[in-house]
Every structure is written in C-alpha cells, then in structure tokens.
C-alpha positions in Angstrom: 1.7 -90.5 51.1 1.2 -88.8 47.7 3.6 -86.4 46.2 0.9 -83.8 46.0 0.2 -83.7 49.7 3.7 -84.5 51.0 4.2 -84.2 54.8 1.0 -82.6 56.3 1.4 -79.0 57.4 -0.2 -79.7 60.7 2.5 -82.4 61.4 5.4 -80.0 60.7 3.8 -77.3 62.9 3.1 -79.7 65.7 6.7 -81.1 65.7 8.1 -77.5 65.7 5.8 -76.5 68.6 6.7 -79.6 70.7 10.3 -78.8 70.2 9.9 -75.2 71.4 7.8 -76.3 74.4 10.5 -78.9 75.4 13.3 -76.2 75.1 11.2 -73.7 77.1 10.3 -76.0 79.9 13.7 -77.8 80.3 16.1 -75.2 79.0 18.0 -77.9 77.2 19.2 -76.6 73.8 17.3 -73.3 74.2 19.0 -71.0 71.8 16.4 -68.4 72.3 17.5 -67.7 75.8 20.6 -65.8 74.6 18.6 -63.7 72.3 16.0 -63.0 75.0 18.7 -61.9 77.4 20.1 -59.4 74.9 16.6 -58.0 74.3 16.3 -57.7 78.1 19.6 -55.8 78.2 18.4 -53.4 75.5 15.1 -52.7 77.3 17.0 -52.2 80.6 19.3 -49.7 79.0 16.4 -47.8 77.5 14.5 -47.7 80.8 17.5 -46.9 83.0 17.0 -43.7 85.0 19.7 -41.1 85.0 18.2 -39.2 87.9 20.4 -38.9 90.9 19.5 -41.0 93.9 19.3 -38.7 96.9 19.7 -41.4 99.6 22.9 -43.0 98.3 26.5 -41.6 98.0 29.5 -43.6 96.8 33.0 -43.0 98.0 35.3 -44.5 95.5 38.9 -45.6 95.7 40.1 -44.5 92.3 43.4 -44.1 90.5 43.6 -40.5 91.8 43.4 -41.8 95.4 46.1 -44.4 94.8 48.4 -41.7 93.3 47.8 -39.4 96.3 47.7 -41.9 99.2 49.8 -44.8 97.9 49.4 -48.4 96.7 46.4 -50.4 97.9 45.8 -52.0 100.4 46.4 -49.0 102.6 47.2 -49.2 106.3 43.9 -49.7 108.0 44.4 -46.6 110.0 43.7 -44.7 106.8 40.4 -46.5 106.4 39.6 -45.9 110.1 40.2 -42.2 109.6 37.9 -42.1 106.6 35.2 -43.9 108.6 35.5 -41.5 111.4 35.2 -38.5 109.0 32.1 -40.0 107.4 30.5 -40.7 110.8 31.2 -37.1 111.9 29.6 -35.9 108.6 26.4 -37.5 109.7 26.3 -40.6 107.4 23.4 -42.8 108.5 24.9 -46.0 107.1 28.5 -46.7 106.1 28.8 -49.8 104.0 32.3 -51.0 103.1 32.7 -53.1 100.0 36.1 -54.2 101.2 37.0 -57.6 102.6 38.7 -57.9 106.0 39.6 -61.5 106.2 43.2 -61.4 107.6 44.8 -59.2 110.2 47.2 -56.5 109.2 50.5 -57.1 110.9 53.3 -54.7 110.0 57.0 -55.5 110.7 57.0 -52.9 113.4 54.0 -54.3 115.1 55.4 -57.8 114.9 58.6 -56.7 116.6 56.8 -54.9 119.3 54.7 -58.0 120.1 57.9 -60.1 120.2 59.4 -57.6 122.7 56.3 -57.8 124.8 56.5 -61.6 124.9 60.2 -61.4 125.9 59.3 -58.9 128.6 56.6 -61.3 129.9 59.0 -64.2 129.9 61.5 -62.1 132.0 58.9 -62.0 134.8 60.1 -58.6 136.1 58.6 -57.3 139.3 56.1 -54.4 138.9 58.1 -52.4 141.5 60.9 -51.9 139.0 60.1 -48.4 137.8 62.3 -48.8 134.7 60.6 -52.0 133.8 57.2 -50.5 134.3 58.0 -47.6 132.1 59.4 -49.9 129.4 56.2 -52.0 129.5 54.1 -48.8 129.2 56.1 -47.7 126.2 55.7 -51.2 124.6 51.9 -51.0 125.1 51.8 -47.5 123.6 53.9 -48.5 120.6 51.7 -51.6 120.1 48.5 -49.5 120.2 50.0 -46.9 117.8 51.0 -49.6 115.3 47.8 -51.8 115.7 45.8 -50.5 112.8 43.2 -53.3 113.2 42.4 -52.0 116.6 42.1 -48.5 115.3 39.7 -49.7 112.5 37.6 -51.8 115.0 37.4 -48.7 117.2 36.2 -46.6 114.3 33.5 -49.2 113.5 32.4 -49.2 117.1 32.3 -45.4 117.4 30.4 -45.0 114.2 27.9 -47.7 115.2 26.5 -48.0 111.7 29.1 -49.8 109.6 28.0 -52.7 107.4 30.6 -55.3 106.5 30.6 -57.9 103.7 31.2 -61.6 103.8 31.9 -63.8 100.8 30.8 -67.4 100.3 33.6 -69.6 98.9 31.7 -71.1 96.0 34.7 -73.1 94.7 35.8 -74.8 97.9 34.7 -78.3 98.8 35.4 -77.6 102.4 32.8 -77.2 105.2 32.9 -74.8 108.2 32.6 -76.4 111.6 29.8 -74.2 112.7 28.0 -70.9 112.1 29.9 -67.9 113.6 28.0 -65.8 116.0 28.2 -62.7 113.9 26.5 -64.6 111.0 23.9 -66.1 113.2 23.1 -62.6 114.6 22.7 -61.1 111.1 20.8 -64.1 109.5 17.0 -64.3 108.8 15.1 -65.1 112.0 11.6 -65.4 110.4 11.6 -68.0 107.6 8.4 -69.3 106.0 8.6 -72.6 104.1 11.2 -74.4 106.2 9.0 -77.5 106.2 8.7 -77.4 102.4 11.5 -79.7 101.2 11.3 -78.4 97.6 11.6 -74.8 98.6 14.5 -75.6 100.9 16.4 -77.4 98.2 15.7 -74.7 95.6 17.6 -71.9 97.2 21.4 -71.8 96.9 23.3 -73.4 99.8 27.0 -73.0 100.6 29.1 -74.4 103.5 32.2 -72.2 103.6 32.8 -68.5 104.0 35.8 -66.2 103.9 35.5 -65.2 107.6 35.7 -61.7 109.1 38.1 -60.8 111.8 36.2 -61.3 115.1 37.1 -57.7 116.3 35.6 -56.3 113.1 32.6 -58.5 113.1 31.7 -57.7 116.7 31.9 -53.9 116.0 29.8 -54.1 112.8 26.1 -53.0 112.8 25.2 -55.5 110.1 26.7 -58.1 107.8 25.6 -59.4 104.4 27.0 -61.4 101.5 28.4 -59.8 98.4 28.2 -62.9 96.1 27.0 -62.3 92.6 25.9 -65.0 90.2 26.1 -64.2 86.5 23.8 -65.7 83.9 25.0 -68.2 81.3 26.4 -65.4 79.2 28.5 -63.9 82.0 26.2 -60.9 82.6 24.9 -59.9 86.0 21.1 -59.2 85.9 20.0 -60.2 89.4 20.9 -60.1 93.1 20.2 -63.1 95.3 19.1 -61.6 98.7 19.1 -64.9 100.6 21.7 -67.7 100.6 21.6 -70.8 102.7 24.6 -71.5 104.9 25.5 -74.9 106.4 22.2 -76.6 107.5 19.5 -74.1 108.5 21.0 -70.6 108.4 20.0 -68.2 105.7 22.2 -65.1 105.2 20.9 -61.9 103.7 22.6 -59.9 101.0 24.8 -56.9 101.5 22.2 -54.5 100.0 19.5 -55.9 102.3 21.7 -55.6 105.3 22.3 -51.9 104.4 18.5 -51.3 104.1 17.8 -53.0 107.4 20.1 -50.7 109.3 19.1 -47.6 107.2 15.4 -48.2 108.1 16.1 -49.4 111.6 14.5 -52.8 111.1 14.7 -55.5 113.7 15.1 -59.2 113.0 11.3 -59.8 112.9 10.6 -57.1 110.3 12.4 -58.9 107.5 10.5 -62.1 106.7 11.9 -64.6 104.2 9.2 -66.5 102.3 11.0 -69.3 100.4 10.2 -69.4 96.7 8.4 -66.1 96.8 10.4 -63.3 98.2 11.2 -61.2 101.2 8.6 -59.1 103.1 9.8 -56.0 104.8 7.5 -54.6 107.4 8.6 -51.0 107.1 5.7 -49.6 109.2 2.8 -51.4 110.9 0.6 -50.5 107.9 3.0 -50.9 105.0 4.7 -54.1 103.8 7.3 -53.9 101.0 8.1 -57.0 99.0 11.5 -58.0 97.5 10.2 -60.3 94.8 11.9 -63.6 93.8 12.0 -64.2 90.0 12.8 -67.9 90.4 13.1 -70.6 93.1 16.7 -69.7 93.7 15.5 -66.4 95.3 17.2 -64.2 92.7 15.7 -60.7 92.3 16.0 -58.9 89.0 17.8 -55.6 89.3 16.2 -52.5 87.8 19.2 -50.6 86.6 20.1 -46.9 86.7 22.4 -45.3 84.3 26.1 -45.7 85.0 28.8 -45.8 85.9 29.0 -42.5 87.7 25.6 -41.2 86.5 22.8 -42.0 88.8 24.9 -42.1 92.0 27.1 -39.2 93.0 30.7 -40.3 93.7 33.4 -38.7 95.9 37.1 -39.7 95.9 38.3 -41.3 99.2 41.2 -38.9 99.4 38.7 -36.0 99.7 36.9 -37.8 102.5 40.3 -38.5 104.2 41.3 -34.8 104.0 37.7 -33.6 104.8 37.5 -31.8 101.5 33.7 -32.1 101.1 30.6 -30.2 102.0 29.4 -31.0 105.5 25.9 -31.8 104.3 27.0 -34.1 101.5 26.7 -37.4 103.6 24.2 -36.4 106.2 21.5 -39.0 106.8 22.6 -41.0 103.7 23.8 -44.4 102.9 27.5 -44.1 102.0 29.0 -47.0 100.0 32.8 -47.2 100.1 34.5 -49.4 97.5 37.3 -49.6 95.0 36.9 -48.7 91.3 40.5 -48.4 90.3 41.7 -51.1 87.9 43.4 -54.0 89.6 41.9 -53.6 93.0 38.2 -53.5 92.3 36.0 -56.1 90.6 34.3 -55.0 87.4 31.2 -56.8 86.0 29.3 -57.2 82.8 25.8 -55.8 83.2 22.9 -54.6 81.0 24.0 -51.0 81.4 27.8 -51.4 81.2 30.3 -54.1 80.3 32.7 -52.7 83.0 30.5 -51.8 86.0 32.2 -51.6 89.5 30.9 -53.9 92.1 30.1 -51.0 94.4 27.6 -49.6 91.8 25.9 -53.0 91.5 25.4 -52.8 95.3 24.1 -49.3 94.9 21.5 -50.3 92.3 20.3 -53.3 94.3 20.0 -51.1 97.4 18.2 -48.4 95.5 15.7 -51.0 94.3 14.8 -52.0 97.8 14.5 -48.5 99.1 12.2 -47.5 96.2 10.4 -50.8 96.1 11.1 -50.8 92.3 12.2 -54.0 90.6 11.9 -55.9 87.3 9.7 -58.8 88.2 8.6 -62.1 86.8 5.4 -63.1 88.7 4.8 -66.8 89.2 2.0 -66.8 86.6 4.2 -65.3 83.9 5.7 -68.7 83.0 2.3 -70.2 82.3 1.4 -67.2 80.2 4.5 -67.6 78.1 4.0 -71.4 77.8 0.4 -70.8 76.8 1.4 -68.3 74.0 3.8 -70.9 72.6 0.9 -73.4 72.6 -1.5 -71.0 70.9 1.1 -70.0 68.3 1.7 -73.7 67.7 -2.0 -74.3 67.1 -2.0 -71.4 64.6 1.0 -72.6 62.6 -0.2 -76.2 62.7 -3.9 -76.0 61.9 -4.7 -72.5 60.5 -1.7 -71.3 58.6 -1.5 -74.3 56.2 -5.0 -73.5 55.0 -4.3 -69.8 54.3 -2.9 -68.2 51.2 0.6 -67.0 51.4 -0.4 -63.3 51.5 -3.2 -63.7 54.0 -0.9 -65.9 56.2 1.8 -63.2 56.1 -0.6 -60.5 57.2 -2.0 -62.5 60.1 1.4 -63.7 61.2 2.7 -60.2 61.1 -0.2 -59.0 63.2 0.4 -61.7 65.8 4.1 -60.9 65.9 3.4 -57.2 66.4 0.7 -57.7 69.0 2.7 -60.0 71.2 5.9 -58.0 70.9 4.0 -54.8 71.7 2.4 -56.5 74.8 5.7 -57.6 76.1 7.2 -54.1 75.6 4.3 -52.4 77.3 4.4 -54.7 80.3 8.2 -54.1 80.6 8.2 -50.3 80.5 4.9 -49.6 82.3 4.7 -52.4 84.9 8.3 -53.6 85.1 7.1 -57.1 84.2 9.6 -59.2 82.1 7.5 -61.2 79.7 9.7 -63.3 77.5 8.9 -62.7 73.9 11.8 -64.2 71.9 10.8 -68.0 72.0 7.2 -67.2 70.9 8.2 -64.8 68.1 10.9 -67.1 66.8 8.4 -70.0 66.8 6.0 -67.8 64.9 8.5 -66.8 62.3 10.1 -70.2 61.8 6.6 -71.8 61.6 5.5 -69.3 58.9 8.7 -69.9 56.9 8.4 -73.7 57.3 4.7 -73.9 56.3 5.0 -71.5 53.4 8.1 -73.2 52.1 6.4 -76.5 52.4 3.4 -75.2 50.4 5.6 -73.7 47.7 7.5 -76.9 47.4 4.3 -78.9 47.0 3.0 -76.3 44.5 6.2 -76.6 42.4 6.0 -80.4 42.5 2.3 -80.2 41.4 3.2 -77.8 38.7 5.9 -80.1 37.4 3.6 -83.0 37.5 0.9 -81.1 35.6 3.5 -79.9 33.1 4.7 -83.5 32.6 1.1 -84.7 32.0 0.6 -81.8 29.5 3.8 -82.8 27.6 2.7 -86.3 27.3 -0.7 -85.1 26.1 0.8 -82.8 23.5 3.1 -85.7 22.3 0.1 -88.0 21.9 -2.0 -85.4 20.0 1.0 -84.4 17.8 1.6 -88.0 16.8 -2.1 -88.5 16.1 -2.2 -85.4 13.8 1.0 -86.5 12.1 -0.5 -89.9 11.3 -3.6 -88.2 9.9 -1.4 -86.0 7.6 -2.3 -82.9 9.6 1.4 -81.9 9.9 0.8 -78.2 10.8 -1.4 -79.2 13.8 1.2 -81.8 14.8 3.9 -79.1 14.6 1.9 -76.8 17.0 1.6 -79.6 19.5 5.3 -80.6 19.3 6.3 -77.0 19.8 4.6 -76.9 23.2 6.8 -79.7 24.4 10.1 -78.7 26.1 12.9 -79.4 23.6 14.9 -81.2 26.3 12.1 -83.6 27.0 13.2 -87.1 26.1 12.0 -88.0 22.5 11.0 -84.4 21.6 13.9 -84.0 19.2 13.0 -87.3 17.4 9.4 -86.2 17.0 10.4 -82.9 15.4 13.0 -84.6 13.2 10.4 -87.2 11.9 8.0 -84.3 11.3 10.6 -82.5 9.3 11.1 -85.6 7.2 7.3 -85.7 6.5 7.4 -82.0 5.5 10.2 -82.9 3.1 8.2 -85.7 1.5 5.4 -83.2 0.9 8.0 -80.8 -0.5 7.2 -78.2 2.2 10.8 -77.4 2.7 10.4 -74.2 4.7 8.3 -75.9 7.3 10.8 -78.7 7.5 13.6 -76.2 8.1 11.5 -74.6 10.9 11.2 -78.0 12.6 15.0 -78.7 12.2 16.0 -75.3 13.4 14.2 -75.9 16.7 16.3 -79.0 17.2 19.6 -77.2 16.2 19.0 -74.4 18.7 19.2 -77.0 21.5 21.6 -79.5 19.9 23.5 -78.5 16.8 24.9 -82.0 16.3 21.6 -83.9 16.2 21.8 -86.8 13.7 22.5 -85.5 10.2 21.1 -82.0 10.5 24.4 -80.4 10.0 24.4 -81.8 6.4 20.7 -82.0 5.8 19.8 -78.3 6.6 22.3 -76.8 4.1 21.1 -79.1 1.3 17.5 -78.4 2.2 18.2 -74.7 2.0 19.8 -75.1 -1.4 16.8 -77.1 -2.8 14.5 -74.4 -1.4 16.5 -71.7 -3.1 16.5 -73.5 -6.5 12.8 -74.2 -6.3 12.2 -70.6 -5.3 14.3 -69.3 -8.3 12.5 -71.7 -10.8 9.2 -70.6 -9.6 10.0 -67.0 -10.0 11.3 -67.6 -13.6 8.1 -69.5 -14.5 6.0 -66.7 -13.1 8.0 -64.2 -15.2 7.5 -66.1 -18.5 3.9 -66.6 -17.8 3.5 -62.9 -17.2 5.2 -61.9 -20.4 3.1 -64.4 -22.5 0.0 -63.0 -21.0 1.0 -59.4 -21.9 1.6 -60.4 -25.5 -1.7 -62.2 -25.7 -3.6 -59.2 -24.4 -1.8 -56.9 -26.8 -2.7 -59.0 -29.9 -6.3 -59.4 -28.8 -6.7 -55.6 -28.6 -5.9 -55.0 -32.3 -8.5 -55.2 -35.1 -8.6 -58.6 -36.8 -6.6 -58.7 -40.1 -8.7 -58.6 -43.3 -8.5 -61.6 -45.4 -7.1 -61.2 -48.9 -7.1 -63.5 -52.0 -4.1 -64.2 -54.0 -4.8 -64.1 -57.6 
C-alpha cells in the first residue's frame, strides 16, 4: 500500500460502522447508551407537565406528621382511622404504599392473649358468672389492643383499598405455591403463553414478601411495587407484569389501582406478552399500555415534581379531619411516606430524590390518560438503518468530498436527524435514539478528515523532498558550469537543515572567493551561520573575508579618487589656449 493512498477511507468508515452496529445490537461496550439516557432525561424534564392531575391525590407521611403523631411505624389503629376518614370523604380508591408483612403485636396484646390461653387451660364452667365476666373482659381488651383487626376492618368497610406486594429479588428461595390473594389479582387473559421466547423474556420471580392473610382478604386489589433501575441507577420505566413461580403473572400496583378505579373485571385487562396490555375500558374503546422491550417495561411520561403535578395532604390532617370534604371525593388517594428514613427515594429524570409514592402517581396517571413515552417495535430497525446509512456516507461518500463540502453535508445530516428525533419525542412521545447515530457521524467525519489531512501532509512532504533533490541537482549543475548566481538561487530553496545543504553552500562560497566575489561568498556563509555558527572554519573565515573585502573596497575608492583628480587636471589644461612657441636667440 503506497504512502500516498495509505489506509483507504472506505475501510476506516466500514470498520467504524461495524463497530457501532455491534455495540447497538449487542449492547456490549455501548458507551453511547449513557449519553442517550441523559438526553432522554433532559427531554423528559423539558416535556414534564406541571398541570395538576384532577384524579389523583397524595396523602404523605412527612416530618410534620412524625413530629405530631410520633415515630413511625405508628400503631395500625392510626392507619385504620385515616383509612376510615378517607372512605367517609368519598375516596374512590385508597392505595397504601406501605408494606404489611408482619403482625403488630404490642406487649399488652401479647399479655392478654397469654391470659386467654391460661383461662382456656383452666377449663372453667360457663355457669361461673365471675369467670364469664372475666372472659368477656379479656375479649374486649384483646379487641381494643388488636390493631391488625382494626385495620383489616377498616379495609373491609372501605371496600376500595389497594395493597402492595414486593418480590424478593435477592432471595434464592422459592415459595411453595401461589397464595390465593395473588391468584385472585393476577392476569386471567394472557396471549402468548405458548410462545416460549415471550414467556422467557418477561421477568420471573419465585419469592414474595407476603401480606397478612387478614389484610389480603379485605383488600380490593393487589399489585407489585418493584422498580427496576437502568444501568445508571435511574428509574425511567414501570414493569406492569411480572411472572411469579410457573404460570402466574402479577400486575403492577398502578395497574391494580386503575382496574379498581375504572371498575374493570379480570377479562378487561388482557396481557399480550412482548407487546403490552390491552384495557377494554368500554365495549368500543381499548386502551393500550405499551411495552418498550420484551421485559414488558413501560416508559413513564413524567410530570413535574415532587409536589408539583400532584396535590399532597399531610396524613395528620386526614387523621384529624382537617380537610375540605370535597378534596378526596371520587378520586384515587395514594398514601405513602416521604419523610427521610421511612420512605424510599429514587433517582428519576425529573428529580434525583423522588418519593416512591410519586413514581406510582406518575405511572397511574399515564394509564388513566393513555399517555406514555413509547418505543414501537419498528423503532429499533429505523435506528439500525440510520446507523447503516450514516456508515455508507462516511465510508464511500465523505472520503471523496473536500473538507468544507464534507463539513456542510455532515452538519446537515446531524441537524436533520437530531431534529427528527426531537420532533418525534415532543409531538408523538416516541423515543427515537439519536446519540449512537450522531456520534458515529461526528467520529466518522473526524476520522476521515484527519486521514485525508495526514495523507496530504505526507504527500506534501514527499513533493517537497523531491523538489529539494531537484534544486540540489540543478544547483550543482549550474555551479559546475560556472553559473554561481543561478546555483546560489537553487541552493537557497533547499531547507538549511536538509542533509548536505550546508556543504553545498560552503563549497559555493569557496567558488565565490576564487572569483574574488567576496560579498556573495559572505552571503552564502551567513546562511550557514544562521543555522549553525560552528560549521567548519566559518568562525575564522568570515572575519578574514570581511577584512579583505574592506581593504579592497578602500583601495578601489582611492583609485577612483586619484583617477577623478587626474581627469579634472587634464580637462583644465585642455581648456586653455595653446602656448605660443618662442625662439631663444
């Protein structure tokens, strides 16, 4: 391969394109993914709505509530009272973002139950009035101290309470079977069960943090609250369907809320593996919760927050009935902690410290409004096709263009694709990835232009080298012919640092000296001295040569002066009349 051509531009462009295609398809080493996620976050913040959602209210357990009511967890009788107040206020759905995995057993309740056991062991006759009274008192004391029973009763009376479950993603254990309350709330209509690829694509777990049976039986709906962050730790999506054990698929907490809010039965929420979830809201209208990938994750279209798009009320005000009677009527009421230490906070596109209850609110709002960020199934092939087209451009067209023309065309392609991605995002909620393609375009341009500049410089150096050799040869030829001035002009065009250039000038200077052209010899020597002051004997030769030149110059001037004076005398004598001859007698 010649130096002039080097590595072909099409080869460099092709290698770069194949590298980007491999990264995009496999995800291995894809450094563009982090940048793309950041651009998605920026666009999400710009498009986030600050308009209040009229269907959702949030009751928060904040620092103020802890200061007024006490440390959390509170006695469940307090939660029960809050639920009862919300139910009386006309809330259509009450969703508790609070886990109830273990029974609450105070010391007093434990003592009462021990006394009841002792009483049973005594086997007293029912006819004993004192014993019967004591037993009644024990039952009443147990009921007054059994906060779990009070909370279950509040759930039952409200009839619209949604409770969360949590899949234990870190445990290697496996539950023995599917609890009845999960089987009751799971998807009943699932399309794609016979598709092995679809079944394996969704997320499966085999262990949950179970609900207390009394609470589960009284709940109107149940959904999981698991969130799965992206590789950078940020939450951008909600998975609305997770597989459990062998063939049960559990819906998400937001979807369970919407099902109760809209009064949907089991057949009206159809899971289509790999595509999404169809909700038959009315006989003539079907809403779709789209899946952005085979894992059934759905991108969340964010609202401004925290505390912006969703109205919040402190739990203490609900407990004390310090709210307007119409505030919660016919609405979804989410109850969850936001105080530091008791509530989970997550990194999201709109906030680096967003409470989990607001993530649920955003996901629920998306379903109600049928408004999501989406990545249709065809979008991947469009993105891959753009990478391929940009690869063809940088491989086979860009190397043939001039740098300026290539820059203009590359900039136009950059702006056109970036603008298309932006328009799709803001107008159609379609997330078209733009970072891999734009980075390929920029890197390809830099690589190809750099390669062309490198080859140009190498070619220029080669041409200059050929020119130097030509000037050397011509200079020597002129010098041999005695045409020293022409030889000097050729040698002056050669870089002084070129090997042999100083010797050529030195020898030319010697020839000038032989012809007694000392000033020209000095000019040749001075070129050498400017680069190398210690070259051969020039430190001694130049001063001597300057002295000789000065002497000759002085002698020449004196000769000229004498000649001038003689000439003046001659002209003076010639101008007078000739002397008359006379005879000496």
